[in-house]
N, C-alpha and C positions, 0 to 999 in steps of 0.2 A: 476502430472499432471491435467492443467482445463483448459477443451478450453474454449476460445473465443473467440464469435461471434462478426465477420466483424461490425464495422460501433455501438457496443455497449458499452455503460460506464458500465463494470463490476466489481462487490466487488471478491476480491481475494479472496478464499476458503486457507484461513490458516488454516488449518486441524491439526498443530503440535506443542505443546509448548514444545522448549528449553529450558526455562528456564521464567521460570511465578511467581514472587510473590506475595501473598495472591489470584490469580489464577483473576486474572484481566480481561484475555483475553477469552475468548468463542467461543469454537471450534466449533457448533453450527453455530455462527451467525455471527462470524468471527471482530465480533467488544470488543476494549478495552474500559473500564469504569473501573474508575478510583478510583472510590468510595470516592475519599479525593481531597479537591478542591487544585489545584493550578495550576505551569506552566507547560507543559508538552513539553522535545521533542521528536521527529519521526522520521525516515526514514523509507523507503521501497521502494523494488526493484521489480524489475518482467524484468526475459528474457525470450523467448521464445525458444521453443526445433526448430526453422528452418526459412529460412530469410522468410520474404513476406514481413513485415511493413513498406509502409510507412510513414503512420505520425504514433504515439504511445503516449500515454497522460499514465502520473501518478499520480496519486492525492491522498491524504489525506481531508478526512474528518472531519468534526466538528457535530455532527447530523446531519446530508447529507449530509452538506454544504462544498464547498472545503476551503480549507484555504494553500493548499501551493498545490502545479500543473507547471506539470514539462512535456513541448513537444519535442517530437522530430523526427527529418526528417530523415529516414533512405536510405544510398545509396543502391540500385542497390547491391546484393547477402552479405548480412550482415546480424549476424544475432543481433534481438533487444534485447538490452537494455535500464532497463530506472531507473535514479532512483529517488526521492521524498521526500525533508526534508524542516520541521519546526516547529515550536514552536507556542504554542495555550494554553491561557488560557482553562479551564474544573474546572466545578463544580461535586459535587460527583455523579449526573446521566450521567453525556453528556458521548458521545460512539464518540469513534475511528475509520475510516475505511480505506483502500486501496482498491482500484478502479482501473483500465485500461484500455481501450481503443486502438482499431489498424482498420487501416482500410484497407487491405490488399486484402477486397477483398474477399476474406473465412473466415474461423477458424482457429487459429492458437492455439496450444498447449502454457504451459505453464514450463518452466523444473522447473523439480521435483527436484530440490538439496533446499533445507534451506538454502542455502548461493549466491541461483544466485535468490529466490523468497524468499519473508518477510516484517517482517514488525518490525518491533521493537524498543522503546520509554521510556523514563522515566522519572519524576517528577524534574524541577530544582527546588532548590532551590538556594534561594537570599541569600542574609546579607545587612540590611539597614547601611548608613552608619553615 
């Protein structure tokens, strides 16, 4: 679980790797660094353990600059679940993080399940015709 402060963009603390070929994801900085130039597809999701956020933002960043941002407004008494996805060109030393924001008026806690709070990505190869 991770505490997400009110009205603060926060890097998701994804400290567990389920599948990490080549050790590209750093569990201490929560960054994916590709080491191989290419086009990459990423998806990130967050769910909070309780109701509360009226507005939530999930974003994927390249070197701390957003390349995919999703904002959701939640009705009262519903759990917040939000997902962002996008493709980005990366150099070998670029990095990608997932960041979240909520404005419930209080700190919210993320769901500890790896199926509810995650970031995943892969390199996409294109063939020229």
